[in-house]
C-alpha positions in Angstrom: -22.7 -35.9 -6.8 -20.9 -34.2 -3.8 -17.8 -33.6 -6.0 -20.0 -31.9 -8.7 -21.7 -29.7 -6.1 -18.2 -28.6 -4.7 -16.6 -27.8 -8.1 -19.7 -26.2 -9.7 -21.1 -24.3 -6.7 -24.6 -25.6 -7.5 -27.0 -28.0 -5.7 -27.9 -31.3 -7.4 -31.1 -33.3 -6.9 -31.5 -35.1 -3.6 -29.6 -38.5 -3.8 -31.1 -41.9 -3.1 -30.1 -43.2 0.4 -30.5 -46.9 -0.3 -27.5 -49.3 -0.7 -29.0 -51.4 -3.5 -27.6 -51.5 -7.0 -30.7 -49.6 -8.4 -30.1 -46.8 -5.9 -26.5 -46.5 -6.9 -27.4 -46.4 -10.6 -30.0 -43.7 -10.0 -27.5 -41.5 -8.2 -24.8 -41.9 -10.9 -27.5 -41.1 -13.5 -28.3 -37.9 -11.6 -24.6 -36.9 -11.7 -24.3 -37.8 -15.5 -27.5 -35.8 -16.2 -26.0 -32.7 -14.4 -22.8 -33.0 -16.5 -24.9 -33.2 -19.7 -26.9 -30.1 -18.7 -23.6 -28.2 -18.7 -23.2 -28.8 -22.5 -20.9 -31.9 -22.1 -21.4 -34.8 -24.5 -20.9 -38.1 -22.7 -19.9 -40.8 -25.2 -20.1 -44.5 -24.2 -20.2 -43.7 -20.5 -23.1 -45.4 -18.7 -24.2 -45.5 -15.0 -24.0 -49.4 -14.9 -20.2 -49.4 -15.9 -19.5 -46.8 -13.2 -21.4 -48.8 -10.5 -19.7 -52.0 -11.6 -16.2 -50.4 -11.0 -15.1 -50.1 -14.7 -11.9 -48.2 -14.2 -11.6 -47.0 -17.8 -15.1 -45.5 -17.8 -14.6 -44.0 -14.4 -11.3 -42.3 -15.4 -13.0 -41.1 -18.6 -15.8 -39.5 -16.6 -13.4 -37.9 -14.2 -11.4 -36.4 -17.1 -14.6 -35.1 -18.6 -15.4 -33.3 -15.3 -11.9 -31.8 -15.2 -12.1 -30.7 -18.8 -15.5 -29.0 -18.3 -15.0 -27.3 -14.9 -11.3 -26.6 -14.8 -10.1 -26.2 -18.4 -13.0 -25.4 -20.7 -13.6 -21.9 -19.2 -10.1 -20.9 -19.9 -10.0 -18.2 -22.7 -7.0 -16.3 -24.2 -7.5 -13.9 -27.1 -10.6 -15.7 -28.7 -9.1 -19.2 -28.2 -10.5 -21.5 -25.5 -9.8 -24.7 -23.5 -6.7 -26.6 -24.6 -5.6 -24.0 -27.3 -6.2 -21.1 -24.9 -4.3 -22.8 -22.1 -1.3 -23.6 -24.4 -1.2 -20.0 -25.7 -1.3 -18.7 -22.2 1.7 -21.0 -21.2 3.7 -19.9 -24.3 3.2 -16.2 -23.6 4.1 -16.5 -19.9 7.3 -18.5 -20.6 8.3 -16.5 -23.8 11.0 -14.5 -21.9 12.8 -17.7 -20.8 15.2 -18.8 -23.5 15.6 -22.4 -22.3 11.8 -23.0 -22.2 9.8 -23.9 -25.4 6.2 -25.0 -24.7 4.7 -26.7 -27.7 2.4 -29.3 -26.1 1.2 -30.8 -22.9 3.6 -33.8 -22.7 7.3 -33.7 -23.6 7.6 -29.9 -23.4 7.2 -30.2 -19.5 9.7 -33.1 -18.9 12.6 -31.0 -17.8 10.5 -29.1 -15.2 11.7 -25.7 -16.3 8.2 -24.9 -17.8 6.6 -25.3 -14.3 9.4 -23.3 -12.7 9.1 -20.5 -15.3 5.3 -20.1 -14.7 5.9 -19.7 -11.0 8.9 -17.4 -11.4 7.0 -15.2 -13.9 4.2 -14.5 -11.4 6.0 -15.0 -8.1 9.8 -14.4 -8.7 10.5 -14.4 -5.0 9.5 -18.1 -4.6 12.1 -19.7 -7.0 15.8 -18.7 -7.7 15.4 -19.5 -11.4 19.0 -18.7 -12.2 20.3 -21.7 -10.3 18.1 -24.3 -12.2 19.7 -26.5 -14.8 18.1 -28.2 -17.8 20.0 -31.4 -17.2 18.5 -31.9 -13.7 14.8 -32.4 -14.3 14.1 -34.2 -11.0 15.2 -31.3 -9.0 13.3 -28.8 -11.2 10.1 -30.8 -11.0 10.2 -31.4 -7.3 11.0 -27.7 -6.7 8.0 -26.6 -8.7 5.6 -29.2 -7.2 6.7 -28.3 -3.6 6.5 -24.6 -4.1 3.1 -24.8 -5.8 1.7 -26.9 -2.9 3.2 -24.8 -0.2 2.7 -21.3 -1.4 0.1 -21.5 -4.2 -2.3 -24.0 -2.7 -2.0 -26.2 -5.7 -2.2 -29.9 -4.8 0.7 -32.2 -5.8 -1.1 -34.1 -8.6 2.0 -35.4 -10.4 5.0 -37.5 -9.5 8.4 -36.3 -10.7 9.7 -39.9 -11.3 6.7 -40.8 -13.5 7.3 -37.7 -15.7 11.0 -38.2 -16.1 10.8 -42.0 -16.5 8.1 -41.8 -19.2 8.9 -41.2 -22.8 5.6 -39.2 -23.2 4.0 -38.0 -20.0 0.2 -38.2 -19.7 -1.2 -35.2 -21.5 -4.5 -35.0 -19.5 -2.7 -35.1 -16.2 -0.3 -32.3 -17.2 -3.2 -30.2 -18.6 -5.1 -30.6 -15.3 -2.1 -29.6 -13.3 -1.2 -26.7 -15.5 -4.9 -25.4 -15.4 -4.5 -25.1 -11.6 -1.6 -22.6 -12.3 -3.8 -20.7 -14.8 -6.6 -20.3 -12.2 -4.1 -19.4 -9.5 -2.7 -16.6 -11.6 -5.9 -15.5 -13.3 -5.9 -12.3 -11.3 -2.5 -11.3 -12.9 -4.0 -12.2 -16.3 -6.8 -9.7 -15.8 -4.3 -7.1 -14.9 -2.4 -7.8 -18.1 -5.5 -7.5 -20.2 -6.4 -4.2 -18.5 -2.8 -3.0 -19.1 -3.1 -4.0 -22.8 -6.3 -2.0 -23.2 -4.8 1.1 -21.6 -1.7 0.8 -23.8 -3.9 0.6 -26.9 -6.0 3.6 -25.9 -2.9 5.7 -25.0 -1.1 4.7 -28.2 -4.1 6.0 -30.2 -4.2 9.2 -28.2 -0.4 9.8 -28.6 -0.6 9.2 -32.4 -3.5 11.7 -32.7 -1.7 14.3 -30.7 1.3 14.0 -32.9 -0.9 14.4 -36.0 -2.5 17.5 -34.5 1.0 19.0 -33.8 2.1 18.2 -37.4 -1.0 19.9 -38.8 -0.6 23.0 -36.7 3.1 23.4 -37.8 2.4 22.7 -41.5 -0.5 25.2 -41.4 1.5 27.8 -39.7 4.4 27.5 -42.1 2.1 27.7 -45.1 0.2 30.7 -43.8 3.5 32.5 -43.0 4.7 31.9 -46.6 1.4 33.3 -47.9 1.7 36.3 -45.6 5.2 37.1 -46.8 4.4 36.5 -50.5 1.2 38.6 -50.9 2.8 42.0 -50.1 5.5 41.2 -52.7 2.7 40.5 -55.3 0.8 43.6 -54.2 3.7 45.9 -54.7 2.8 48.0 -57.7 5.7 50.5 -57.7 6.8 50.8 -61.3 10.3 50.9 -62.6 11.7 53.5 -64.9 13.5 51.3 -67.3 12.5 48.3 -69.5 15.4 46.3 -68.1 14.2 46.7 -64.5 10.7 45.7 -65.4 12.0 42.7 -67.4 13.8 41.6 -64.2 10.6 41.8 -62.2 8.9 39.6 -64.8 11.8 37.1 -64.6 11.5 37.1 -60.8 7.7 36.4 -61.1 8.5 33.5 -63.5 10.9 32.0 -61.0 8.1 32.3 -58.3 5.6 30.5 -60.5 8.0 27.8 -61.7 10.1 27.2 -58.6 8.5 28.6 -55.4 4.8 28.0 -55.8 4.5 24.3 -56.9 6.0 22.9 -53.6 3.5 25.1 -51.7 0.6 23.7 -53.8 1.7 20.2 -52.8 1.9 21.3 -49.1 -1.6 22.7 -49.2 -2.9 19.4 -50.7 -1.1 17.4 -48.1 -2.4 19.6 -45.3 -6.0 18.8 -46.4 -5.3 15.1 -46.7 -3.7 15.0 -43.2 -6.7 16.9 -41.7 -9.2 14.5 -43.3 -7.2 11.4 -42.1 -6.9 12.8 -38.6 -10.6 13.5 -38.4 -11.4 10.0 -39.6 -9.0 8.4 -37.0 -10.6 10.5 -34.2 -14.1 9.4 -35.3 -13.1 5.7 -35.5 -11.4 5.9 -32.0 -14.5 7.6 -30.5 -12.6 10.9 -29.9 -14.0 14.4 -30.4 -13.3 16.1 -33.7 -10.0 18.1 -34.0 -10.5 21.9 -34.0 -7.3 23.6 -35.2 -6.1 26.9 -33.7 -7.9 30.1 -34.6 -7.1 31.1 -38.1 -5.7 27.7 -39.1 -8.8 25.9 -40.3 -8.7 24.3 -43.8 -11.2 27.0 -44.9 -8.8 29.8 -43.5 -5.9 28.3 -45.5 -8.1 28.1 -48.6 -9.2 31.8 -48.2 -5.6 32.9 -47.7 -4.6 30.9 -50.8 -7.4 32.5 -52.8 -6.0 35.9 -51.7 -2.6 34.8 -52.9 -3.9 33.8 -56.3 -5.9 37.0 -56.7 -2.8 39.1 -55.9 -0.8 36.9 -58.3 -3.2 37.4 -61.2 -3.3 41.1 -60.7 0.5 41.3 -60.4 1.1 39.5 -63.7 -1.4 41.8 -65.5 0.3 44.8 -64.0 3.7 43.6 -65.1 2.6 43.2 -68.7 0.8 46.5 -68.8 3.9 48.3 -67.4 6.1 46.6 -70.0 3.8 47.8 -72.7 3.7 51.3 -71.2 7.5 51.5 -71.0 7.9 50.2 -74.5 5.5 52.9 -75.8 7.3 55.5 -73.7 10.7 54.6 -75.1 9.4 54.8 -78.6 7.7 58.2 -78.0 10.8 59.6 -76.2 13.1 58.6 -79.1 10.6 60.1 -81.5 10.5 63.3 -79.5 14.3 63.6 -79.4 14.6 63.1 -83.1 12.0 65.7 -84.0 13.2 68.1 -81.4 16.8 67.7 -82.7 15.7 68.3 -86.3 13.7 71.4 -85.3 16.5 72.8 -83.1 19.0 72.2 -85.9 16.6 74.1 -88.3 16.0 76.9 -85.7 19.7 77.3 -85.0 20.8 77.1 -88.6 23.3 80.0 -89.3 22.4 82.6 -92.0 25.7 83.5 -93.7 24.0 86.3 -95.7 24.2 88.4 -92.6 27.3 90.2 -91.5 28.3 88.8 -89.2 26.4 85.5 -89.8 23.5 84.8 -87.4 20.6 82.5 -86.6 17.0 82.9 -87.5 16.1 85.2 -84.7 19.0 87.5 -85.4 18.1 87.4 -89.1 14.5 88.4 -88.3 15.7 91.2 -86.0 18.2 92.5 -88.5 17.4 96.1 -89.8 19.5 95.8 -93.0 16.5 96.9 -95.1 17.0 100.4 -93.7 20.2 101.0 -95.7 19.7 98.5 -98.5 19.3 99.5 -102.1 16.1 99.0 -104.0 17.3 95.8 -105.5 18.5 94.6 -102.1 15.1 95.5 -100.5 13.3 93.5 -103.1 15.7 90.7 -102.5 15.1 90.9 -98.8 11.4 90.8 -99.3 11.5 87.7 -101.5 13.9 86.1 -99.1 11.4 86.8 -96.3 8.6 85.2 -98.3 10.8 82.1 -98.7 11.4 82.1 -95.0 7.7 82.3 -94.2 7.1 79.3 -96.5 9.9 77.4 -94.7 8.3 78.5 -91.3 4.9 77.2 -92.3 6.4 73.9 -93.4 7.8 73.4 -89.9 4.5 74.1 -88.1 3.4 70.5 -88.3 6.7 69.3 -86.7 6.3 71.8 -83.8 2.7 70.6 -83.2 3.9 67.0 -83.3 6.6 67.7 -80.7 4.0 69.3 -78.4 1.6 66.3 -78.9 4.3 63.8 -78.1 5.4 65.7 -75.0 1.7 65.7 -73.8 1.4 62.0 -74.4 4.6 61.4 -72.5 3.2 63.3 -69.5 -0.1 61.4 -69.7 1.8 58.1 -69.6 3.9 59.2 -66.6 7.3 59.2 -68.3 10.0 59.2 -65.7 12.0 62.0 -67.5 9.0 64.2 -68.1 10.5 67.4 -66.5 13.4 67.5 -69.0 11.0 66.7 -71.9 8.6 69.5 -70.7 11.5 71.9 -70.4 12.8 71.2 -73.9 9.3 71.3 -75.4 8.7 74.7 -73.6 11.9 76.1 -75.1 10.9 75.0 -78.6 7.4 76.4 -78.2 8.7 79.7 -76.8 11.2 80.0 -79.5 8.6 79.2 -82.1 6.3 81.9 -80.8 9.2 84.3 -80.9 10.0 83.4 -84.5 6.3 83.9 -85.4 6.2 87.3 -83.8 9.5 88.4 -85.3 8.5 87.1 -88.7 5.3 89.0 -88.6 7.1 92.2 -87.6 9.8 91.9 -90.3 7.1 91.1 -92.9 5.3 94.3 -92.0 8.5 96.3 -92.3 9.4 94.9 -95.7 5.9 95.4 -97.0 6.1 99.1 -96.1 9.2 99.3 -98.3 8.0 97.0 -101.0 6.8 99.8 -103.2 10.3 101.1 -103.1 11.6 97.9 -104.6 11.3 97.1 -108.3 13.8 94.5 -109.2 14.0 91.0 -107.9 15.8 88.0 -109.1 12.9 85.7 -110.1 15.2 82.7 -110.5 16.5 83.0 -107.0 13.0 83.4 -105.7 11.7 80.4 -107.7 14.7 78.3 -106.5 14.1 79.3 -102.9 10.3 78.5 -103.1 10.9 75.1 -104.7 14.0 74.2 -102.8 12.6 74.9 -99.4 9.6 72.4 -99.7 11.7 69.9 -101.4 14.3 70.2 -98.7 11.6 69.8 -96.1 10.3 66.8 -97.9 13.7 65.2 -97.9 14.1 65.9 -94.2 10.7 64.4 -93.6 11.6 61.4 -95.8 14.9 60.9 -93.9 13.0 61.2 -90.6 10.4 58.6 -91.7 13.1 56.2 -93.0 15.0 56.4 -89.7 11.8 56.3 -87.6 11.6 53.2 -85.3 8.5 51.1 -85.6 6.7 48.6 -83.3 4.4 46.0 -84.7 2.8 42.9 -83.1 1.3 41.1 -86.2 2.2 40.2 -89.7 -0.6 42.4 -91.0 0.9 45.4 -89.3 4.4 44.8 -90.9 2.8 44.2 -94.3 1.1 47.5 -93.9 4.4 49.2 -93.3 6.0 47.4 -96.2 3.1 48.5 -98.5 3.5 52.2 -97.4 7.3 51.9 -98.0 6.8 50.6 -101.5 4.4 53.5 -102.2 7.1 55.9 -101.0 9.7 54.3 -103.3 7.3 54.8 -106.2 7.4 58.5 -105.6 11.2 58.7 -105.9 11.3 59.2 -109.7 9.0 62.2 -109.5 11.0 63.5 -106.6 14.2 63.1 -108.7 12.6 65.1 -111.5 11.8 67.9 -109.0 15.4 67.8 -107.8 16.7 68.0 -111.3 14.4 71.0 -112.0 15.6 72.8 -108.8 19.2 72.2 -109.8 18.3 73.4 -113.3 17.1 76.7 -111.7 20.4 77.1 -109.9 22.3 76.3 -113.1 20.4 78.9 -115.0 21.2 81.4 -112.2 24.8 80.6 -112.6 24.6 80.9 -116.3 22.9 84.3 -116.1 25.5 85.5 -113.5 28.3 84.3 -115.8 26.6 85.6 -118.9 25.8 89.1 -117.6 28.5 89.4 -115.0 26.1 90.1 -112.3 27.9 91.2 -109.1 26.5 88.6 -106.7 27.9 87.4 -103.4 27.6 83.8 -104.6 24.7 82.7 -102.4 21.0 82.8 -102.8 19.7 85.8 -100.8 16.3 84.1 -100.4 17.4 80.8 -98.8 20.3 79.1 -97.2 19.6 75.9 -99.2 22.3 75.2 -101.8 22.6 72.5 -104.5 25.3 70.7 -102.6 23.0 70.4 -99.6 20.2 69.1 -101.7 22.5 66.5 -103.4 23.8 65.4 -100.0 20.3 64.9 -98.5 19.2 63.2 -101.7 22.1 60.8 -101.5 21.2 60.2 -97.9 17.6 59.4 -98.8 18.7 56.9 -101.4 21.1 55.4 -98.9 18.4 55.0 -96.3 15.9 53.3 -98.6 17.7 49.9 -98.8 18.4 50.1 -95.0 14.7 50.5 -94.5 14.1 47.6 -96.8 16.3 45.3 -94.7 14.8 46.4 -91.4 11.3 45.6 -92.8 12.5 42.2 -94.0 14.0 41.3 -90.6 10.8 42.5 -88.8 8.7 40.4 -91.2 10.8 37.3 -90.3 10.4 38.0 -86.6 6.6 38.3 -86.9 6.5 35.0 -88.9 8.4 33.4 -86.0 6.0 34.9 -83.5 3.1 33.5 -85.5 4.8 30.1 -85.5 5.1 30.3 -81.7 1.4 31.2 -81.4 0.4 28.2 -83.5 2.8 25.9 -81.6 1.4 26.9 -78.2 -2.3 26.8 -79.5 -1.9 23.3 -80.9 -0.8 21.9 -77.5 -3.2 24.0 -75.4 -6.2 23.0 -77.5 -5.3 19.3 -76.7 -4.2 19.7 -73.0 -7.2 21.9 -71.9 -9.9 19.4 -73.0 -7.8 16.5 -71.7 -7.8 18.1 -68.2 -11.5 18.7 -68.3 -12.2 15.1 -69.4 -10.0 13.7 -66.5 -11.9 15.9 -64.0 -15.2 14.5 -65.3 -14.0 10.9 -65.2 -12.7 11.3 -61.6 -16.1 12.8 -60.6 -17.9 9.8 -62.1 -15.6 7.3 -60.3 -16.2 9.0 -57.0 -20.0 8.7 -57.2 -20.5 5.5 -59.2 -20.3 2.0 -57.5 -18.2 -0.1 -60.0 -16.5 -2.8 -58.0 -15.2 -2.8 -54.4 -13.6 0.1 -52.7 -10.2 -1.5 -53.3 -11.1 -1.7 -57.1 -12.1 2.0 -57.1 -8.9 2.9 -55.2 -6.8 0.9 -57.7 -8.7 2.6 -60.6 -8.1 6.0 -59.1 -4.4 5.3 -58.6 -4.1 4.2 -62.2 -5.7 7.5 -63.1 -3.3 9.3 -60.8 -0.3 7.6 -62.5 -1.6 8.5 -66.0 -2.1 12.1 -64.8 1.4 12.3 -63.4 2.9 10.8 -66.6 1.2 13.7 -68.4 3.3 16.3 -66.6 6.1 16.5 -69.3 3.5 17.8 -71.7 2.5 20.5 -69.2 6.2 21.4 -68.8 6.7 21.5 -72.6 3.7 23.9 -72.8 5.3 26.0 -70.1 8.5 26.2 -72.2 6.5 27.3 -75.2 4.7 29.9 -73.1 8.0 31.3 -71.8 9.2 31.6 -75.5 6.0 33.6 -76.2 6.6 35.9 -73.2 10.2 36.4 -74.1 9.1 37.4 -77.6 6.7 39.9 -76.0 3.6 38.3 -77.7 0.5 39.4 -75.9 -2.4 37.8 -77.8 -3.1 34.5 -79.6 -6.1 34.2 -81.8 -5.6 30.5 -82.4 -6.7 29.3 -78.9 -9.0 30.4 -76.1 -6.7 28.8 -73.5 -4.0 30.8 -71.7 -1.2 29.3 -69.6 -3.0 30.6 -66.5 -6.1 28.4 -67.5 -3.9 25.4 -68.0 -2.0 25.9 -64.7 -5.2 26.3 -62.7 -6.8 23.3 -64.3 -3.7 21.2 -63.8 -3.5 22.2 -60.1 -7.2 21.5 -59.6 -6.8 18.1 -61.3 -3.9 17.0 -59.0 -5.8 18.3 -55.9 -9.0 16.5 -57.0 -7.4 13.1 -57.6 -5.4 13.3 -54.4 -8.5 14.3 -52.4 -10.7 11.5 -54.0 -8.1 8.8 -53.3 -7.9 10.0 -49.7 -11.8 9.8 -49.4 -11.7 6.2 -50.7 -8.9 5.3 -48.3 -10.9 6.8 -45.4 -13.9 4.8 -46.6 -11.8 1.6 -46.5 -10.5 2.5 -43.1 -14.0 3.1 -41.8 -15.4 -0.1 -43.4 -12.6 -2.3 -41.9 -12.8 -0.6 -38.5 -16.6 -0.7 -38.3 -16.9 -4.2 -39.9 -19.0 -3.0 -42.8 -19.5 -5.5 -45.6 -19.0 -4.6 -49.3 -22.8 -5.1 -49.8 -23.5 -2.7 -47.0 -21.1 -0.2 -48.4 -22.7 -0.4 -51.8 -26.1 0.0 -50.2 -24.9 3.1 -48.3 -23.4 4.5 -51.6 -26.7 3.8 -53.5 -28.8 5.6 -50.9 -26.4 8.5 -50.7 -26.2 8.9 -54.5 -30.0 8.7 -54.8 -30.5 11.6 -52.4 -27.5 13.6 -53.6 -29.8 15.4 -56.0 -27.4 18.1 -57.1 -24.6 15.5 -57.8 -22.1 17.4 -55.8 -20.9 14.5 -53.6 -22.7 16.0 -50.6 -26.3 16.1 -49.4 -27.9 19.2 -47.9 -29.8 18.9 -44.6 -33.2 18.4 -46.2 -32.0 15.6 -48.5 -30.2 13.9 -45.6 -33.4 14.1 -43.5 -35.4 12.6 -46.4 -32.8 9.8 -46.7 -33.1 8.9 -43.0 -36.9 8.8 -43.1 -36.8 6.5 -46.2 -34.5 4.2 -44.1 -37.1 3.9 -41.3 -35.9 6.6 -38.9 -38.6 8.4 -36.9 -37.1 11.8 -36.5 -38.2 14.7 -34.4 -36.5 18.1 -34.6 -34.4 17.5 -31.5 -33.2 14.0 -32.7 -32.4 15.3 -36.2 -30.5 18.3 -34.7 -28.5 15.8 -32.6 -27.7 13.6 -35.7 -26.7 16.7 -37.7 -24.3 17.8 -34.9 -22.6 14.4 -35.4 -22.4 14.3 -39.2 -21.8 18.0 -39.7 -19.7 19.2 -36.7 -18.6 22.4 -38.6 -22.3 23.4 -39.2 -21.8 23.8 -42.9 -25.3 22.4 -43.7 -23.8 19.6 -45.8 -23.2 15.9 -45.2 -20.3 14.1 -47.0 -20.4 10.4 -47.8 -17.7 9.7 -45.2 -19.8 11.3 -42.5 -22.8 9.4 -43.8 -21.2 6.0 -43.5 -19.7 6.9 -40.1 -23.2 7.7 -38.8 -24.7 4.5 -40.3 -22.2 2.3 -38.6 -21.1 4.1 -35.4 -23.9 2.6 -33.1 -22.9 -1.0 -33.9 -19.2 -0.5 -33.8 -17.1 -2.2 -31.1 -15.0 0.8 -29.9 -13.4 1.7 -26.7 -15.3 4.0 -24.3 -14.3 6.1 -21.4 -16.1 3.7 -19.0 -14.1 0.7 -20.4 -10.8 2.5 -19.9 -11.9 3.6 -16.4 -12.7 0.0 -15.5 -9.3 -1.1 -16.8 -7.5 1.4 -14.6 -9.6 0.2 -11.6 -8.3 -3.4 -12.2 -4.7 -2.1 -12.2 -5.5 -0.1 -9.0 -6.9 -3.1 -7.2 -10.5 -1.7 -7.1 -9.3 1.6 -5.5 -10.7 4.9 -6.6 -7.2 6.1 -7.3 -3.9 4.7 -8.6 -0.3 5.1 -7.6 2.7 5.9 -9.9 4.4 2.6 -8.9 1.3 0.6 -10.0 1.4 2.4 -13.4 5.1 1.7 -13.9 4.7 -1.9 -12.9 1.8 -2.7 -15.3 2.4 -0.3 -18.3 5.4 0.2 -20.6 7.7 2.9 -19.4 6.8 5.6 -22.0 3.0 5.2 -21.6 3.3 4.9 -17.8 5.2 8.3 -17.7 2.6 9.7 -20.1 -0.2 8.9 -17.7 1.7 10.1 -14.6 2.5 13.4 -16.3 -1.2 14.1 -17.2 -3.2 12.6 -14.3 -4.4 15.1 -11.7 -3.8 14.4 -8.0 -6.7 12.5 -6.4 -8.6 14.6 -3.9 -11.1 12.1 -2.5 -11.3 11.4 1.3 -9.8 7.9 0.8 -6.7 9.2 -1.0 -3.1 8.7 0.1 0.0 10.8 -0.7 0.9 10.5 -4.4 -2.6 9.2 -5.4 -3.6 10.0 -9.0 -7.1 10.5 -10.4 -7.5 8.0 -13.2 -11.3 8.7 -13.6 -10.9 12.4 -14.8 -8.0 11.3 -17.0 -10.1 8.6 -18.7 -13.0 10.9 -19.4 -10.6 13.6 -20.8 -9.2 11.1 -23.3 -12.7 11.0 -25.0 -13.4 14.7 -24.7 -15.9 14.3 -21.9 -14.0 16.6 -19.5 -10.9 18.7 -19.3 -7.6 17.5 -17.8 
């Protein structure tokens, strides 16, 4: 009874003072009852055997007392008693290569295990380097003597018994080793405290690295967007089609090569941000707030600005190409018509002496000295000229209209076009005025004229329109055309066939005009008329008519070939349209279907979170395997753009729709997988069972009335009330500040399960870390750098030293560090 009082620190019942057997049995029973009250089962041990001196029973009782009061309370990492004591011995002797503790008998025979335990905790007591494995007697005696002298551990064992026994007594060695454990229990507490601090610091260092990585990635992405948007917003047009085509090619390179990696970086940035916030919540740290302007929403807004500029830039490029194409066509048409008109205006009249152009001809005063016949001839000639002049009126008006359109479309060479048009118009006005003036002069002398050569006049009147018709026909046959559909080219072909149908009638007119000239020649030859050999009424001659007619007949087959080639090109364009539409009409609905399926997976509860994650990753793999079809569609789209095809009636999908849908699909599957991974991380860290997780999901889905994957504040409050929470406005505001730190008015499923499990979670707190530092500091209110370096790994010790503020309390010493403010700062409760 006295032994039990000493080792337990408690008082037993008052013993019987008599010397009789019954008194002794009563006292032993009181001792046995006390042992049983401590949770020890006594098997086959009775008071009568102890009183009668049964050595086996007595030794069994003594071992039970040792096991209960010296060994049973030992606990190392959730193991206790014998297993915990053995694990403690293995860890303490692990650095000693010649020590291998596997049991409590033969592993201790060479004595090195005892010496290693002493040297590990008190290296100054034993020179371990001089010990030899082949000298167990010396090793055992050294350990026993040092333990008795310096550690107050009684010498319970005999070295000769241990060495001379094949298997030393296990209970005796356990009892003796337990004395070492209790002697060094203070060091064990320090080690536990150091492990806790290392764990906390490791989490903090990892979180800081994740924050730095986020800041750098966000800065790089925003800088790229800042550099790219001005380029996309540059709307300075080029003057040539080649330069604008180069701009379009640069834009294609941007969409194909430069933008896709940035899309991946943006997605990875959002995933890293969500993972970091989850880790901070799980480690009881405050939420991470990026630098100003680097929030996920800021990056999304900047990205939206980029895509807006990108869309506007592409539309501007295509419009500019169409404009330049139209300008080139109009400019060429202007040059052709202007050249024809200038050639007609500057045509030399050889009837004058010396020969001169139309203005000189109109200004000539030859009628003043001409004979009557000559005057009549001049008058008829002038009538023919007026007919020719009227025939050219349409061309002059067309030239002016084309010049006006070029100005309206901002043609780069408009000054020279305007100057040339102005010269033509001025010259035309001058010709009109001169024509009017000469006509009046000739009419005044008309009564003096009686003879006129009707055949010449008829030739001139019929030859001039016919000549103009041939010039117009040549102009039309050589005119360039731009079409974008098969219907347009068919319309041109139909018009060309109609033109060819008029050629026989035109040939009859040519024969008739040539017949007039032949008749003139016949009259001249028959009557020996003294003629100069040329028609006084027109400069057109049969040779010129025949040359132009041959030119028209030569241009007709060339026009046929050009129309055939253009028809083939339009057929190829139609094939490209159908080829693109066939693929786009499959890919577009496929992307929409995948988006809907992913949405269903994220809100339905089919299987465990791991099953959902596996399902999503299979979806992700199938989506990634679909990429070649997107690339093939991109190739078809590039062929369409190179062919300058601007519309497609066979599909409502454009390449922009497909690109945006594809990018949204990749972002959605990556974000959904990240959400499931964070849910698994939260479930494992918080100890949430699968049934609890399913219950949380069912409650969340029930109150997610809009099926957006998020509850608004009112739905969340209704959900909490349905689960038994008694909420006032202040309490609900506190809960909302936890689940919605960004004040968006929305609660995600991740925040919901964090809230449901956070109060039962076993996480480190600032008070626990502060208590651990106090153990390392020996109950002082401050800690020294040497104490940190002794108990913590080097890198984490230096981490603490660099960040701890100097201790300013009255009990401080030089070099004292304030571990209390450091501990609260780790959890965001104060500032370092």
